[in-house]
N, C-alpha and C positions, 0 to 999 in steps of 0.2 A: 480435445482437452489442453487445455494453455499448462504453461510453464506455472502460470501464477491464477491465484482462485479470479473467479468471475461468477457473478450471476446475474440472470435480466428476469424480469416480469413485464407485464402488459397491462393498463389500467383502462377502463371505459369510463370515460366522464360527461355526465350530463352538459358539462361545461365547454364552455367554446374555447377554443385557442388562447382568443384574446386575453378572456376570463384567468383562464389557468397561469397566461404568463403576467398578469397584474398579480395575482395570488402571490408567484414565486417571488416578485419583483420586489414586492414589503420584505421579504426572510431576508433576500442575496444582494451582499453589497460584491463591488467589484474585486476580482483578487487584488492583492497588495503584499509585499514583501514582508513588512511590517507589522501583519495585523496584529501580532501580541500585546504591541505596548500603547495601543488607541481604544476608545469604546468602538464596539463593534456587533455586528446582529449576529444570528447564529450559524450562517451559511455565507461562504463567497464562492462566486463565478460568473459565470455568463448566461446570457437571457438571449434569444434572436428569435425571427419568425418558423425558425424551423423545428427548435429546439430548446435544449439547454444542459450545460455543464454546472455541477453544484459539488463541492464539498464541505463538509461539518467545521469551523475553526473552533479549536480547540486555544486553551491558555498554555497547552503545553505541545511539543511537539514531536509527534507521533508519522511514524516510517511508517504505520499500517494504514493511516485514512485511510479508505478510500473516497473513489469520487463517482457520481451517478450524472451517465449521460442519457438524456434523456431525446426524444423526439415524440413531435404534435403530428397527427395525420387523421382527416376526417373519418369519421364513423357516423352510421345513422342513428339520429337525438344526440350527439354531442361529439366526443373526440375521445380516438385513441393514444394512449399516451405510450410508447414503448420506451423501458427504460433498463440501462446496463450498469451494474455497477463492478467497479473493478480498482484494482491499486494503480497508482500514477505510472506512467511510463519511466520516471526517474527512480524507482527501486532496483532493478536488474543493474544499471550504471551504480549504484549505490553499494549492491552485492560485490561487482565485480572490481571495483576499491577495494573493497576492504578485503577479498580475496587476494589481489596485489601486493597490499600491503602484509598483510599474514605470511603470503608467499616469500617475500624480500627476506621477512625475519626468520621464517623456515629454512631459507634458503642458508643465513648464516650459520643456524641453528646446525644446520647440515653439515657442512663446511668444517666448523668446530667439532664435531663428531666424528667427521672422516680425518682428520687430520690432528686431531690430539694424542701427542704422546704422555699426556697422565693417564690417560684412561687405556690406552693399549688401542687406541683406533676402534675402527667399528668394529671388527670381530668378535674383540671382546664385549663391548655395548651390545652385540646381538645375541652372546652366548650367554647372557645373564639369562637367569633363571624366571625372575619375573619380569615387568613390563620394564622396558626402558625410557622413561621420560622426556627424553630430547626424541626418541622413537618414535613417540607419540605427538609429538608439539611438528615433528614436520608433515604430518599430515593434515592441518590446519588449512594449507588452503584449499583443502577438498571438504574439510567440514565445515569451514563459513559459509560456501554458498548451500549447503544442506542444510543446516542448520535455518539457515535464513529464510531458504524459502520454507520450510517445516514451520516457522514460527509466523509467516506470513500466510499461511494455510489454517493455521490454529486459530491466530488473531483477527481473522479476516471475517469469518462465520459472524460476529458480535457486535465489531464497526459494521458491518454491512448491513445486518438486520436493523441497527437504531437507526441507520442513513436512510433503508428502505421505509421504515414506520413514521421516520420524518418527512419524507418528502410525498408518502400516500397521505398524510395527514394536511400536510400543506395544498397539494391539488385538489384535496376533496372537502377539505372545511377551510381555508387559510389559515390552521394555526397550527404550529406545528407540535404542541403539547396536547 
């Protein structure tokens, strides 16, 4: 089991790989950096003779939007399509950048906490019987990656199920709805 969620499934289709590629091509446009500002199809990605890579185009930015990676292979009476749905590789660097940003801010809060003469320094802050807000904030570089990965696991299921249903319908009927 990896750090990020993924799911895989296989489809046995009676159609040939060329038929499946043409069904996908009707609903997929090439990836572009600004697909949000022009009319578009429902999916973006690439298709080649061996398989495909697609993701759903949304009118909003969704960091938890998974991609589907499929491979075509010959099977008796048709084609076997093996599909893996997972988060893009850009997700972990984004979490790392957030952790560094929160880490820098938390380091500043830590130095303020340690050297603050107005509060009596760290000894007085940590002896406070309640919870010290600055001390909790210092834990944010640890909390940000944990919360981000937990959100990825929580949000992945619904996004992956919708993508799986759409890809399955396109390959089976040529219609994503």
